[in-house]
N, C-alpha and C positions, 0 to 999 in steps of 0.2 A: 380209364381209372382203375386202380387196384381196389380190391375189396376193402371197405373201411368198416369200423364199428361205430355204433351210434355216438359214442363220446368223442370220436375223431372225425365226424362228418365235416367235410370242408365247406360244402355249400348245398343249399336246396334252392332251386330257382323255379319260379312260376311266372307265367306270362299270359296276358291276353293281348288284344291288339294294342292297347295303350299301357298295360301295367305289367310290371315284373317285380317279383319278390325274391330276395336272396337272404338266406340265413347262414351265418358263419359261427361255428362253435368255438368258444374259448377253451379248448381242451389241450393246448400245447403252444409252442412257440411258432408263430407264422413264419413261413419260409419263402425263399425265392420262388419255389415251385407254386406256392399259393398266389404270389404276386403275378407271375407270368401266366399261370393256368386259369386263375379265377378272378382275381381283383382287377387286372387290366381289362379283361372283357367287360366287367361290370362298369368300369369307368367309360369305356368306349360306347356302351349301350345306353347310358343315362340320358342322352339327348334325344334318342329315338323312342324311348319308353318312359312311362311314369314309374320310376324305380323306387322300391322300398328295400332297404338293406338293413338287416338287423343282426345284433349280437345275440345268439341263441344260448343264453346262459342256462336256461332250463334244460336244454339238451345235454349240458355238461354235468348234470346231476343224476344221470341214470346209473352211475356206479359210485363207489366210494370216492369222495372228493374232500379237499381241504377248503373250508369256507374262505379263509384268507386268500388262498391262491386263486380261487374262483373269482373273487372280487378284483384282485390284481390283474388277472388275465382278461377279464371282461373290460376293465377300464383301459388296459393297454390296447386291446383290439378295437375298442371304440375310437381311440385316438388314431390308430393306424388307418381305419376306414376313412376318416376325414383327411388324414395326411396323404393318402394315395390319390386324392382328387375326387372323392364322391360327394362333394359339397352340393351338387345339383340333384342328389338323391334324397329321399326321405329316410333319415337315419333314426334307428331306435334300438333300445334294449328290450328283448322279448318279454322279460318278466315285468316290465313297466307298462305293458299293454295287457290288462287283465283278461281280455276276451280270449287270448290264446289258451290260458288254463281253463277258463270257464267252458269254452266249447269243447275242449278235450274231454271233460267229464261227460258232457252230453253225448259225445260220440262213443265213449266207453259203454254207455247204455245201449248202444246199437251194435257194437263189435262183440264178437264171441271169443272166449278164451282159446278155443281150438284154433281159430285162424291166426291169432296172435302168437300162439305157441309154435306155429309152422314157419314163422318168419326166420329167414336164413341167419341173420346176424344174431338173433336171440339164441338160436340153437347152437351156433358156433361158440358164443360166449359161455353158454351153460355147459357145453362139453368141456371147455377149457378150464372152467372154474368149479364145476360141480353144482353150483347154485348161483342165483343172481337176485338182485333186488326186483321188486314188483315193477318199479319204474322202467326197467329195461324191457319188461314184457309189454307195458303199455306205451312205451316211447313212440311206436309207429302211429298211435292214435293222436298223440300230440302233434306229430308231423302232419297228419291229415288235417287237424284243426288249423295249423299254420297255413296250409294250402287253401282250404275251403273258405276261410274267413275273407279272402281277397277275391273270391269268385272268378278265378282264372278260366280262360277257355282252353289253354294249353299248358302243359308242364314239361319243359325241357329237363331231361334227366339222364344221368349216367347209369350204366348197368348195375352199379352197386346200390342204387336207390330205386330201381325200377319196381321192385316188389312192394316197397313202401308206398309209392304213388299208385300202384294198382289197388292197394288197400284203401287209399283215399277215395278212389273211384268207386270201389265196392260199397264203402260206407255212405258215400253221397247217394248212390243209387238206392240203397236200402232205406236210408232216411227218407228220401223223397217218396219212395213207394209206400212207406209205413205212415208217415206223418204229413206228407204234402210237399209240394215243390218248394224247396228252400235253396238248395245248393246247385251251382253249376257243376256238371260232371266233366272234369277236365280231360282233355285228350293228352295222352303221353306221346311226346316227341323226343327225338334224339337231341341231347343237349349240345350246344356249341361249346367248344373247348379252346382254350388258348394253348400256349406252348406246354409240352409235357416234359418236366424236369425230373431227372433221375438222381438218385443218391450218388454223391461223388465217390464214395467208397464201395458202394454196391450198385453199379450202373444198370443192373437189370431190374432194380426195384425203384419205385417212385419215391422221390424225396418227400418225407413225411414229417409233419409237425409233431407227431407223437412218437417219433423214433427215440429209442433209448440210447442210441449211439449217435452223437451229434457231430462227429468228425466229418461226416459226409453231407451234412445239412447246413446250408447257408441261411441263417436267420435274417429277417429283414432289418434287425437292429444290430447286426454284427458290425463292429468297426472295421475300417479298411484293412488293418493289419491281420485281423482274424480271417477276413475274406481271403486275403492273399495267402495265408497259411493253409487254409482248407483247400483252395484251388491248387496250390502247389503240390499238395499231397494227393490230389485226385488220381484215381486209378486210370491208367491208359493200357498199354500193352508193350511187348518187347520189339515190335517192328521198327526198323530204321529205314532211312532212305527218303528220296524226294516225294514219294507217294504215300508215306506213312500217315500224313494228316488227311484223312478222308472219312466220309461217313459210311458206315456199314453196321447197321444195328445188330446183326447176327454175330459177326466176327470181331467187331471193334466197338462194343457198347460204350466203353468209357470215353473214347475219342469222339464218338458220335454225339454223346451227351454234351461234351464240352463245345462242340461245333454248334449244336442246337441252342445252347445257352448263349453263346456268343452272338448268334444271329438274332435271337429273341431280344437281346439287350442292345441291339442296334450296331453291333460290331461286324467286322468282315474278316474272313480267313484268307483273303487274297494275299498271296505272297508268303504265307506262313508254311514252313516246311519241317519244323521241329516241334516236339511236344512242349519244350520249354517256352518257345515263342507263343504257342497256342495258349498256354496257361497264363502267360503275362497279358495277352490280349483279352482273355476271358476275365481276368481280375480287373483290368481297367474298365471293361464294359459293365461289369456287375457293380463295381463301386460307383460308376457314373450314374447308374440307375437308382441305386440305394441312397446316394448322398442327399438329393433334394427331399426324398421321403423322410429320411432321418432328421434332417434339419427342421422340417415342418412338425414332425412328431415332438421334437424337443421344444419347439415354440409353444405347442399346445399343452405340453406338460408344465411349462413355466407360467403360461397364462391360459387357464382352462375356460375362460369366459366364452370364447367362440365355440368351443366344444360343447359346453353345457347348453348354450343357446340353440345350437343345431339339433341336439338330441331332444331338448324340451319341445321344440317346434315339431320335430318329426314324430315324437311319441304322441303329441296331442292330435296330429293328423291321423295317425294309426288308430287311435281310439275313436275318432269320428268315422273313419272308413269301416271299422270292424263292428261298431255298435249296432247298426241296422241288421247285419247278418246274424249276430248273436241273438238280438231281440226276436228276429223271425224264427230262429231255431227254438228258442225258449217257448214262444207262443205256440208253435206247432206241436211241441211236446206237452203242452198243458200247464206250463209255468206262468 
């Protein structure tokens, strides 16, 4: 994974033998990269684990934001999570499970300003902007609360989030040592990842939902003609000949990216010898993957009943699961 900022964090995953929690932030337009790299693995794992999948709307508030846009993106992401096939997971919107905010404050009473100020993402944003909101400083404590509420034994994590999970471990250890054994101290493990999709215009950079230049980003709700146009304009190279269509990340990043997208979408490059043919095959494969998702998304927008029922049930279950952990933490601290 490339380094991300808190407001563009794609996913946080926690797991025990039977439980997995993933939070996705509504901070941009979900992309093909999000689908192949994060959402598909979640769908594949929901039968092997007790999966909790949430829209982390609170995480999208650590910087300046438009309330109307936050609501729209949160609703859209909620529909997408159900549309991609996560109906066997416990779906929820983070802000509708009060324990996330309540435990975050308790953990702020355990964390120190010094350790929060040393967080890499906070320092990067502060250097870039000169100042920041207090929420950006305390954001890692909210992430720790997200994790510890579900008492996981392990936390699969990418390099960009490792420091945050280490903080969650430190806070759990400190809390347990100071107030009594309440939290499971999770083990950090390497996160399983799906396909790594790069920007079609900048194939050395990861396709990002927060990108300001969308010509190289395939959004999950892009119609077929838009997908076709973006893939047709994808960067390749000047090589010609029968061996031009081959994977080589160092010397042919654009072509390699197209080949990997094609394979991840179930297509094959067998017999393809020109970049034009490769791009047509990639377009067909991507449209084939996106079409059922977009159709289901449209159905949920037209009839939100199933969506509302799924999230109401999921949020009620989250409240039941997190309430005992929050109560134990409150009691331990004297509340």
